[in-house]
N, C-alpha and C positions, 0 to 999 in steps of 0.2 A: 658784873659776872653773876649769872644766875644758873642754878641747876634745877631742872624740872624732870621728874620721873613720870612718864606716861604710863599708867596702869590700865591695861586692857583686860576687862572682865567679860567672861562668857558663861552663859548659864550651864551648869553642871560640867564645868571644865576648870582646870587649874588656873591660877592667876599667873600671867606672864608680865614682864617688865621691859620697857625699852628705854635706852639711855639717850638722853638729849642734853647737850651742854652748849651754851652760847658763851664763846670766849671773848665777846665784845668786839669793839671797833678800834682800829689802829690807824693813825695818820703817818704813812711812811713818807719818803722824801718827795716823790712825785704823784703818789696816788693814795687813797684810802682803802683799806680792807674793812668793809662794813659787815658787822654781825657774823663774824667767823663761827661757824656752828658745826659741831660733830654730833652724829647720831648712829646708833647701831642697835641691834636687837639684844644686846647683853645688858649688864648691870653697871658697867663702868666705861671709863674712856680707854681708847686703844691708842689714838694719836697722842692725846694729852695737849696741854695748853701750848700755843705756839710762841715763838720768839721772832724778832724782826731785826733786819739790818739792811739799811738803804731801802731799796724797793722790794726786798725779798721777805717772804714769810717762811719759817722753818719749823719743823717738828722733830722731836727726839723721842719716839715711841719707846716704851719700857716694857709693855706687855702685849704687844700686837704679835702674836704667834699662834701657830697651829701645830699640834703634835698628835701622833698616833703611835702608842707603845704596842708591843706584841699582843695581839688579841684585842686591841682597843678599836680597830676598825677605821672609821672615817671621821675627820673633823673639818669643818669649815667655819672660818672667822671672817667677818666683813665689817667695815666701818666707812662712813661717808662724811666728807668735809664739804661744806657749802659756804660761799662768801660772795658778796657784791664788791666788784672792783670798780672804783670811781676815780677818774683822773683829776688831779688838782687843777685849778684854774691855769690855762695857758699850756696845759699838757694833754697828750693823748695816749691811748693804750695801743701799742704796735704788735706785741707778741707775748705769749706766755710759755715758759719753759719750766718743767717739773722734773726733778731728778730724785730717785729713790734707791735705797740700798739695804741690804741685809745678808742673812746667810741660811744655809740649810744643812741638815745632817740626814743621810740615808745609811742604813746598814743592816746587818742581821745574818741568819744562817744560810748556807748554800741552798739555792733553788728557791729562795723566798722572794717575795714581791712587796714593793713599797713605792709610794710616790709622794712628791712634795711640789706645790705650784704656787706661784704668785701672779696676780693679774690686777689690772686697774683700768678703769674707763673715765674719760674726761669729757664733760659736756659743757658748752659755752653758749649762752644766749645773750645776743646784743641787745642792750636796753636803750642806749643813747648813741647818737652819731653827731658829733659837733655840738654836744650838749642839748640836742633836740631829740624827742622821742623816736626810737627806730621803728620801722615797720614791724607789725606784729608777727610773732613766731619766727623771728630771724635768728635761727640757731645753727650752729656749726655741727655737723654730723659727729657722733661720739668718736673720740680718739682713743686709741689703747696705748698703754705703757709698753715700750719696746724694750725688752730685757736682752742684754748682750750675750746671754748664755741659755742653754736649755733647749728643749724641743718646743713644738707648737708653732702656730702662725705668728705669734708675738714673742716667742721665747718664753722662758720662765717656768717650763715644765721639766721636772727631774724624775727619773725612774731607776729603780734597781734592776740589775746590778751595775749597769753602765755608768750611772752617775753617783755610785756610792762614794761617801766621803764624810769627813767631820768638819763642821763650821766652814763650809765652802761658801765663798762670797758670791753674791749676785747683785747686779745693778741694772737699772733701766731708766729711760727718760721718755718725754713727750714734748714735742714743740708744736705750738698752735699759732699760726701766723694769721692775726686779725686783719692786717692790711690786705693780705692775699685773698682772704675770704670776701671782703667787700668788693675787691677788684673783680672777683669771679662772678659776682652779682651784678656788675656794672653800676655800683653805688659809689657816688662821690662823697668824700669826707673821711673822717677818721672816728674810730671807736673812742667814746669818752666814758662809757659806763657799760658793764657786762656782769653777768652772773656765771660763776664758775662752780660746778659741782664735779667732784671726783670721788669715785667709789672704788674702794680697795678690798681685795679678797685674797686670803691665804687658805690653801687646803693641804691636808696631810692624810695619807692612807697607809695602812700596814696590815700584812697578814699575821698569822700566829706566831711567825719566826723572825719578823722584821720590825724595824722602828723607823719613823719618819718625823722630821721636825723642820719648821721653816719660820723665820722671823723677819719682820720689817724693823730695821734698826734706826734709820734716819731718812728723813725728807730734806734733801739738801736746800731746797728753796723753791719758791714760785717766783721767777724773775720776770717782772713785767717792764718792758723797755718803753720808755715814754719820751716824747719830744714835743717841741713847739709846733703846732700845726702850720703847714705851709700852704700858700695859695694854690687852689686847684688850677689845673691846666687851662680850663675854660676862663678863669678869671685872669690869669696871665695873658691869655690871648687878647681878651678885651682890653686889658691895660695897654697892650702893645699896639692895638688898632685905634684907640682913642686919639693919640696925636695925629694919625693919618686923617681921621675925620675932621679935626680942627684945621689941618693944613688945607684940605679940600675946600672947606667953607670959606677960608680966607681967600684962596685962589678964586673962588666963585664971585 
């Protein structure tokens, strides 16, 4: 595990730092999580080091939050996780499911305005199919975290006064079907290696008489379902026709 700070220098401008942490590689039950990396524009980790169970990777964020106290205006906090998923021998990657949760607080004086929001996008690039290189640029369109509460096209947006409350829970999930994606492209085989990138954002805004707070408290896991590859339909058909060919030759 190595920590590197990338320092960006600009002429006649302040020095800024970006956080980059490689949490290493883990061999799960049926796959490997290679080079699990967190990056953001701040000075420290927001997700923190992952833990593992079975085929799942889990995070327990401690400081992944955005807040705006009265007169504080607007805050946006963002961090990205990237990893390579590689199926172990005899296994394939079928789907990915990510679940996240946290809470928010909104409140203040009458007539005040504040908002808090959570969002996340997930991008998957297929790298190998049946352990062979995949076609270039074979990527699934970005998928968004679907939050079960709040406004907005994907949920997760909360506004005063209608959403006022203290430590109100939010939760969301995303499901990425790798098998269905290959089928939609008429590609035979199964995914055996893929790159997963997910970008998480929290925002908070408050006017002079309001306050807003939102926190990401846990990522319940990235569950990758794997199974032993099955023969393709074409192969089964050929196997079924082979005895007929032998029978015809014998009759001839």
